[in-house]
C-alpha positions in Angstrom: 0.0 0.0 0.0 1.7 3.3 -1.1 1.2 6.3 1.1 2.4 9.9 1.4 3.3 11.5 4.7 6.3 12.7 6.7 6.9 10.0 9.3 9.4 10.2 12.1 12.9 9.2 10.9 13.7 5.5 11.3 10.0 4.4 11.4 9.0 1.8 8.9 5.6 0.0 8.6 5.4 -3.4 6.9 3.3 -3.2 3.7 3.5 0.6 3.4 5.6 2.1 0.7 6.6 5.7 1.3 6.3 8.0 -1.8 7.2 11.6 -2.2 3.9 13.3 -2.8 0.1 12.8 -3.1 0.4 12.4 -6.8 3.1 9.7 -6.5 1.1 7.9 -3.9 -2.0 7.5 -6.1 -0.6 7.1 -9.6 -1.2 3.3 -9.7 -4.1 3.1 -7.2 -7.6 1.8 -8.0 -9.0 3.0 -4.6 -7.8 6.0 -2.6 -8.8 6.7 1.0 -8.6 10.4 1.8 -8.3 10.5 5.6 -7.0 13.9 6.7 -9.4 16.7 7.7 -12.2 18.7 6.2 -9.8 21.7 5.8 -7.4 19.6 3.7 -9.8 17.4 1.8 -10.0 19.5 -1.3 -6.3 20.2 -1.3 -5.5 16.5 -1.1 -7.7 15.9 -4.1 -6.3 18.7 -6.1 -2.7 17.5 -5.5 -3.6 14.0 -6.5 -5.8 14.7 -9.5 -3.0 14.9 -12.1 -1.9 11.4 -11.3 -5.4 9.7 -10.8 -6.3 7.3 -13.6 -9.8 7.2 -15.2 -11.9 4.8 -13.1 -10.0 5.3 -9.9 -12.4 5.5 -6.9 -11.7 8.4 -4.4 -13.2 7.7 -1.0 -13.4 10.8 1.3 -13.6 9.7 4.9 -13.3 13.1 6.4 -16.0 14.7 8.6 -16.8 17.5 6.3 -20.1 19.3 5.3 -22.3 17.7 2.6 -21.6 20.7 0.4 -17.8 20.0 0.5 -18.4 16.3 -0.3 -20.4 17.4 -3.3 -17.7 19.8 -4.4 -15.2 17.0 -4.3 -17.3 14.8 -6.4 -17.9 17.6 -9.0 -14.2 18.4 -9.1 -13.2 14.8 -9.7 -15.9 14.0 -12.2 -14.2 15.9 -14.9 -11.2 13.6 -14.6 -13.2 10.4 -14.8 -12.8 9.8 -11.1 -15.7 8.7 -8.9 -16.0 10.0 -5.4 -17.8 8.2 -2.5 -18.8 9.9 0.7 -17.8 7.8 3.7 -18.9 8.7 7.2 -17.1 7.0 10.1 -19.8 6.2 12.6 -17.8 5.6 15.7 -14.3 6.3 17.1 -11.6 4.6 15.2 -9.1 3.7 18.0 -9.6 0.1 19.0 -11.6 -0.8 15.9 -9.4 0.2 13.0 -10.8 -1.1 9.7 -13.8 -2.5 11.5 -15.0 1.0 12.5 -18.6 1.2 11.2 -18.9 3.2 8.0 -21.8 4.6 6.1 -21.1 5.2 2.4 -23.1 7.0 -0.3 -22.7 8.0 -3.9 -23.0 6.2 -7.2 -20.0 4.0 -6.6 -20.9 3.2 -3.0 -21.6 -0.5 -3.7 -18.1 -0.9 -5.2 -16.5 0.7 -2.2 -18.5 -1.5 0.2 -17.6 -4.7 -1.7 -13.9 -3.9 -1.8 -13.7 -2.9 1.9 -16.0 -5.7 3.1 -13.6 -8.2 1.5 -10.9 -6.9 3.9 -13.2 -7.3 7.0 -14.6 -3.7 7.1 -18.0 -2.9 8.5 -19.6 -0.9 5.7 -23.3 0.0 5.2 -24.4 1.5 1.9 -26.8 4.5 2.3 -28.9 5.1 -0.8 -28.4 8.6 -2.2 -25.8 10.9 -3.7 -22.5 12.0 -2.3 -23.2 14.0 0.9 -26.1 11.7 2.1 -23.9 9.6 4.4 -22.1 12.5 6.1 -25.4 14.4 6.4 -26.8 11.6 8.6 -23.6 11.5 10.7 -23.6 15.3 11.3 -27.3 15.4 12.2 -26.6 12.7 14.8 -23.6 14.8 15.9 -26.0 17.7 16.7 -27.5 15.4 19.3 -24.4 13.6 20.6 -22.0 16.5 20.7 -24.7 18.9 21.8 -25.7 16.6 24.7 -22.0 16.2 25.7 -21.6 20.0 25.6 -24.7 20.5 27.8 -23.4 18.0 30.4 -20.0 19.6 30.5 -21.5 23.1 30.9 -23.9 21.9 33.6 -21.1 20.2 35.5 -18.9 23.2 35.4 -21.7 25.2 37.0 -22.3 22.5 39.5 -18.6 22.4 40.5 -18.7 26.2 41.0 -21.8 25.8 43.1 -20.4 22.9 45.2 -22.8 20.2 44.1 -21.0 18.4 41.2 -21.5 14.9 42.7 -25.2 15.5 43.1 -25.7 16.7 39.6 -23.5 13.9 38.1 -25.6 11.3 39.8 -28.8 13.0 38.6 -27.7 13.2 35.0 -26.6 9.5 35.1 -30.1 8.5 36.4 -31.9 10.5 33.8 -29.8 9.1 30.9 -30.3 5.5 32.2 -34.1 6.0 32.0 -34.1 7.0 28.3 -36.2 4.8 26.0 -38.1 5.2 22.7 -40.7 7.4 24.3 -38.1 9.9 25.5 -37.7 11.6 22.1 -41.4 12.3 21.8 -41.5 13.5 25.4 -38.6 15.9 24.8 -39.9 17.3 21.6 -43.6 17.6 22.6 -42.7 19.0 26.0 -40.3 21.6 24.5 -43.1 23.0 22.2 -45.9 22.8 24.8 -44.0 24.4 27.6 -41.7 26.8 25.6 -42.9 29.9 27.5 -42.1 28.5 31.0 -38.9 26.8 30.0 -37.6 29.9 28.2 -37.9 31.8 31.6 -36.3 28.8 33.3 -33.3 28.8 31.0 -33.0 32.5 31.2 -32.6 32.1 35.0 -30.2 29.2 34.5 -28.1 31.3 32.1 -28.0 34.1 34.6 -27.0 31.7 37.4 -24.0 30.4 35.4 -22.8 33.9 34.8 -23.1 34.7 38.5 -21.0 31.6 39.1 -18.4 32.8 36.6 -19.1 30.0 34.2 -19.6 30.8 30.4 -23.2 30.1 29.5 -23.1 29.0 25.9 -25.4 25.9 25.7 -27.8 27.4 28.3 -28.1 30.6 26.3 -28.6 28.7 23.1 -31.4 26.6 24.7 -33.0 29.8 26.0 -32.9 31.4 22.6 -34.5 28.3 20.9 -37.3 28.3 23.5 -37.9 32.0 23.0 -38.2 31.4 19.2 -40.7 28.6 19.8 -42.6 30.7 22.4 -42.9 33.6 20.0 -43.7 31.6 16.8 -47.1 32.4 15.3 -49.7 29.8 15.9 -51.0 28.3 12.7 -54.7 27.5 12.8 -56.6 25.5 10.3 -59.2 27.4 8.3 -62.4 26.0 6.9 
């Protein structure tokens, strides 16, 4: 497997052939895995394009916006190179190639067949490039947003001297989540937006009094205010 990077001196990896540039690394490849960052994804493709052969499959595994994934596909299409959008659906350390992947794009089935033959966990998501990463990022709004809310709440609790109590309370609430929880959260947020907006305004003010930046709390307050002030649509006959 050829690769391009700048490894520490003296380090060699069995099966990996070091080459001098992105173009050198891909000039005889049938499948290229682009695993760098969203900021470097387009640069990596641009640097490799002159050496990519018609029919090569470019798999972008970076956590980038759907729009950037589409831009990659459009840029490569003029060179006869297909792009697939691969979303890594869990942390890689400990799983390696068996990290669950969601892949979309016209060539997704070919990517899945190739990687599955090596033991990878790949699920094909119907739809164009950008579909797979869109699902991951929408899930991230929940997962990362939840984590940020927990961190902010615990920072406030530490400043208030009740971190152990709040940590246990959060753990108990999360342990009680089931399929009905989503409906309860969504319906309750809309139904009680007025009262909860006032509550989150007070929570935001408390964090500021404790000297804790209130980012998630303020965002929750603003969403509740938006729902509170939204016009009520009534059916007409």
